[in-house]
C-alpha positions as CSV (number, residue, x, y, z in Angstrom):
1,G,4.1,10.9,-3.0
2,G,0.7,10.8,-4.2
3,L,-1.0,8.5,-7.4
4,N,0.8,8.7,-10.5
5,K,-1.2,8.3,-13.9
6,F,0.3,7.6,-17.4
7,N,-1.3,8.9,-20.4
8,P,-0.1,6.7,-23.3
9,T,-1.3,9.2,-26.1
10,T,1.0,12.1,-24.6
11,E,3.5,9.8,-22.9
12,R,3.3,11.8,-19.9
13,F,2.8,11.0,-16.4
14,F,0.6,13.0,-13.9
15,N,0.9,13.2,-10.0
16,Y,-2.0,13.6,-8.1
17,H,-1.9,14.5,-4.0
18,I,-4.6,13.7,-1.4
19,N,-4.0,17.2,-0.7
20,N,-4.7,16.5,3.3
21,I,-3.0,18.4,6.3
22,N,-2.0,15.1,7.5
23,K,1.0,14.2,5.5
24,K,0.5,10.5,6.0
25,S,-2.0,10.3,3.5
26,E,0.7,10.4,0.7
27,D,2.4,7.1,2.0
28,I,0.0,4.9,-0.4
29,I,0.4,1.3,0.4
30,C,-2.0,-0.4,-2.0
31,V,-4.4,0.6,-5.1
32,L,-7.1,-1.0,-6.8
33,N,-8.4,0.1,-10.2
34,D,-12.2,-0.7,-10.2
35,E,-13.2,-0.4,-13.7
36,K,-17.1,-0.8,-12.7
37,A,-16.8,2.4,-10.3
38,R,-14.7,4.2,-12.7
39,C,-12.4,5.0,-9.6
40,V,-9.4,4.1,-8.0
41,W,-9.4,2.9,-4.4
42,V,-6.3,4.0,-2.8
43,G,-4.9,2.6,0.6
44,T,-2.8,4.6,2.9
45,Y,-0.1,4.2,5.7
46,G,-2.0,6.2,8.5
47,D,-4.7,8.0,6.7
48,G,-7.2,5.5,5.8
49,L,-8.8,4.5,2.3
50,Y,-9.5,7.0,-0.3
51,Q,-11.3,6.9,-3.3
52,F,-9.8,8.5,-6.6
53,N,-12.4,9.8,-9.0
54,K,-10.9,9.2,-12.5
55,S,-13.1,11.8,-14.4
56,E,-12.5,14.5,-11.7
57,N,-9.0,13.9,-11.0
58,S,-9.8,14.2,-7.1
59,F,-9.5,12.2,-3.9
60,V,-12.4,11.4,-1.5
61,K,-12.0,10.0,1.8
62,C,-13.9,6.9,2.4
63,D,-15.1,7.7,6.1
64,A,-17.0,4.4,6.5
65,I,-13.8,2.4,7.2
66,K,-12.4,3.9,10.5
67,A,-9.1,1.8,9.9
68,Q,-6.0,4.2,9.2
69,F,-3.4,1.4,8.0
70,I,-4.9,-0.1,5.1
71,R,-2.6,-3.0,3.6
72,A,-4.9,-4.3,0.7
73,V,-8.1,-3.9,-1.2
74,I,-9.8,-6.0,-3.6
75,T,-13.1,-6.2,-5.1
76,D,-15.3,-9.2,-4.5
77,T,-15.7,-11.4,-7.7
78,N,-19.2,-12.4,-6.7
79,D,-20.5,-9.0,-6.3
80,A,-18.7,-6.0,-7.7
81,N,-20.5,-3.6,-5.4
82,I,-18.6,-5.7,-2.5
83,L,-15.0,-4.2,-1.3
84,W,-12.9,-6.3,1.0
85,V,-10.2,-4.3,2.8
86,A,-7.5,-5.8,5.1
87,T,-5.8,-3.3,7.6
88,W,-3.1,-3.4,10.1
89,G,-4.4,-4.2,13.4
90,E,-8.2,-3.7,12.9
91,G,-8.8,-6.9,11.0
92,V,-11.0,-7.1,7.6
93,F,-14.0,-5.0,6.6
94,R,-16.5,-5.5,4.1
95,L,-18.0,-2.4,2.5
96,N,-20.9,-2.3,0.3
97,T,-20.1,0.6,-2.2
98,Q,-23.6,1.1,-3.2
99,N,-25.4,1.4,-0.3
100,G,-22.6,2.1,2.3
101,S,-23.1,-0.7,4.6
102,I,-20.1,-2.0,6.3
103,Q,-19.1,-5.3,8.0
104,S,-15.9,-5.8,10.1
105,F,-14.2,-9.0,10.9
106,A,-11.7,-9.0,13.9
107,N,-10.1,-11.7,16.1
108,E,-12.4,-12.6,19.1
109,V,-10.1,-14.1,21.9
110,N,-12.8,-17.0,22.7
111,N,-14.3,-17.7,19.1
112,K,-12.2,-20.1,17.1
113,F,-14.3,-19.1,14.2
114,S,-13.3,-15.6,14.1
115,L,-10.3,-13.9,12.2
116,S,-7.0,-15.4,13.9
117,D,-5.2,-12.1,13.5
118,N,-6.2,-8.6,13.4
119,Y,-2.9,-7.7,11.5
120,T,-3.6,-8.6,8.1
121,L,-1.5,-7.9,5.0
122,S,-3.1,-9.6,1.9
123,L,-6.6,-10.7,0.3
124,L,-7.3,-12.9,-2.4
125,I,-10.9,-14.3,-3.7
126,D,-10.4,-17.5,-5.7
127,R,-12.3,-19.1,-8.7
128,S,-14.6,-20.6,-6.1
129,G,-15.3,-17.4,-4.6
130,I,-13.8,-17.9,-1.3
131,V,-12.2,-15.1,0.4
132,W,-8.4,-15.7,1.6
133,V,-6.7,-13.4,4.2
134,G,-3.1,-13.3,4.9
135,T,-2.0,-12.2,8.3
136,Y,1.3,-11.0,10.0
137,N,1.4,-13.2,12.8
138,T,-0.9,-16.5,12.1
139,G,-0.8,-17.4,8.4
140,V,-3.7,-17.5,6.1
141,N,-7.4,-17.3,7.0
142,E,-10.3,-18.9,4.6
143,I,-13.5,-17.1,5.1
144,I,-16.8,-19.1,4.7
145,T,-19.1,-16.3,4.2
146,I,-22.4,-18.4,5.0
147,P,-22.3,-18.7,8.2
148,E,-19.6,-16.3,8.4
149,R,-16.4,-18.4,9.7
150,F,-13.0,-18.2,9.5
151,Y,-10.7,-21.3,9.3
152,P,-6.9,-20.5,9.8
153,L,-4.1,-22.3,8.1
154,S,-0.7,-21.8,10.3
155,N,2.1,-23.7,11.5
156,K,1.2,-24.9,14.8
157,N,2.4,-27.5,17.2
158,G,5.5,-28.3,14.9
159,T,3.0,-28.8,11.7
160,K,4.8,-27.3,8.7
161,I,1.9,-26.0,7.0
162,L,3.2,-22.9,5.2
163,S,6.9,-21.7,5.1
164,S,6.2,-18.9,7.1
165,N,3.1,-17.2,9.2
166,I,3.8,-14.1,7.7
167,V,1.7,-13.7,4.4
168,S,2.3,-10.9,2.7
169,A,0.8,-11.8,-0.7
170,I,-1.5,-14.7,-1.8
171,S,-2.4,-16.1,-5.6
172,E,-4.0,-18.5,-7.3
173,E,-2.5,-20.6,-10.0
174,K,-4.4,-20.4,-13.5
175,D,-6.2,-23.4,-14.9
176,Q,-4.1,-25.3,-17.4
């Protein structure tokens, strides 16, 4: 368990543990290398989000996000201080790492412009700056940030848009 770091000079791996009494924190689901912040964001299965400080080789728990099951983490291409976090069961969070402000996005039953599913699996910010969220049950959501609205793309009423409503990864083709 833990996080492995390779040193190409010595050709050795170093293993770092979160060192939490809760052993669930060793179940790392996703990792994001944030060059600007000189850290690595680590999402766990059962113990939330951590920041690994590369210069100190230590973990710090991100208490701003209360969700325990982190599925994906990405940096906003329009603002390097914004971190998007997909969670299992609690929707999506947008965290400003500079000032600590946080915004959560979750499914609201009577709001067709809310996130379509709180079980989120994947994130992508495309070249246009649009945030895409892959869900476990309801396909893909496109987030329009001003005003904040979610537009789901899924298979409904016999219409086949996606091969499955379970979207575990999203990618964008490179320009040719």
